[in-house]
N, C-alpha and C positions, 0 to 999 in steps of 0.2 A: 641251361635253358631258361628264358624268362617265363614268368607266369602268363598264360594266355597264349603264348606263342605256339605251343603244342596244338591247341584247338584250331588256330588259324592254318597251321600246316595240314592238319587233318582235313579241314574244309577245302583247302587248295587241292589236296590229293584227290578227294572225292569229286571235286568239279572236274579235274583233269581226267579222271576215269570216265566220268559221264560223257565228256566231250569225245573221248576215244571210242566209247561204245557207239555213240551217235555216228561218228565218222565211218566205223566199220559197217554199220547197218546201211548207211547211205551208199558205201561203195559196193555192197552186195546186190543192191537193186540194179535193174537193167539201165536206168538212165541216171543213176546217182540221185542227187537232190534236184529235182526238176520242179517247174512250176505247174506241171500237169497234175491237178488234184482229183482227176476223175477216178472213181473207185472201179475195180474190175466188175464187169457185169452191169454197169449203170449206163443207161441210155439218156444223156442230157437232154435229148430232144423228145424223149418219151412222155407219155401221159402219167400224171401223178396218181397214185392209188387213192381211192376214196377214203376219207378220214374215218368213217364208221368202220370200214373193213380193217384199216390199220388198228383202230382201237380195239376191235374185237379179237384180233390176233394177239395184241398186247394183254388183253384180259386173259386169254387162254394161257398165256406164258406167266401169268401172276403179276405182271407189271402194271398195277392199277393206277399209279400216279402218271405214268406215261400214257396210259389209256385215257385217263381223265383229260390230259392235254389234247390228245387226238380228238376226243369227243367235243372238247370246247372249240377246236378248230372247225369241227363239223357244224357246230352251232352257229359259228360266224358265217360259214359258207351257206347253210341250208335254213337257218332259223331254228326256233325251238320246236321242232316237230315232235310227235310222240315218240318216234324212234330215237331221236337225240336225247329227249328227256329220260327215256328208259335207259339208255346207254350211260348217261351222266349219273343217273341214280344207281345203277348197278356197280359202276366204278366206285362211287361213294360207299356203297355197301361193302365192297371189297376192301376199302381203306378203313372200315369201321366207323365211318362218319354216318351214323344211323339216322340222326335227325335230318341231315341234308338229303340223304337217300330216300327217306320217307316222303319228304316234300316233293321231290322230283318225280317219284314213282306214282304218288297219288295224282299229280298233275297230269302225268302221261295217261293214266287210265280214265281220267276226266275227258282229255282231249280225244282219245280214241277208245271207246268203250268196248270195241269188238276185237281188240288185238290180244290174243292169249299170252304172248311173251310178257307184256307189261304186267298183266295180272299175275302171272306166275312169279315174276321177280318181286312184285309187291308181297305176294304170299311168303316168299323166302325171308323178306325183311320182317314181316310180322312174326314169323317163327323165331327169328333171331331175337326179337324184342319180347318174346314170350306172350304174344297176343293170339293164343291158339284158337279160340273160337272164330275170330275174324279171319285168321289165316286159313282155317278150313273152308270157310265160305268163299274166300278169294280163290283157293285152289279149285274148288268145285266149278266156279265160274270159268276159270282158265281152261279146265278140262272140257267143259261143255262147248266153250268157243272153238276149241281145238278138235272137237269130235273124238276125243280120246286117242288121237294119233301120235302125240308126243310121249315118249317113254319118260322123259324128265318130269313132265307135268304129272303123269300117272304115278310116278314114284314119290313125288312131293306130296300128292293127295293121300297116298298110303301112309306117309309119315304122320 
C-alpha cells in the first residue's frame, strides 16, 4: 500500500457511510427528500412572536447571546424604549459584559424613572460590581415603585 493511500480510502469510506446514513434517513420520512421545508406545528401565515417575548424566553433558558440578538431585533422594530434598554442591559449582564450592561440599565432608568424592573436589574448589576451602598438604594427605590409586590425585588433588597 502506498503512503497516504490508506487515509484516502478511509475518507472515501466515511463519505460513503455518511451518504448511506443520509439516504436511509430520507427514505424513512414520509415524502423522502422533498422541497417542503415547513416544520411541524409552524403556521407560515401566522403572526410572528414579539421579539421581547422571545428574548425573555431565551433569557429564562440561559441563552443570553440569542436573547441579545432578539432584543436587538426589538430595538430595530420598536426603537430604544426603556423596556428594550433594560432587556439589552440584562442580557449583557448575563453575558458578564458589565460595563455595557451598566450603561444600558442606567439609560433605561433615566428614560423611565417609574419602572421597578429596570431599577431592580440595575441593583443586581451594582451587586455584581460590589457597589453595595448604591445597590441598596436602587433596590429600595425598586421596592417602593413596586409597592412591595414583587418577591424577587423583596429578596434582592434583603440581600
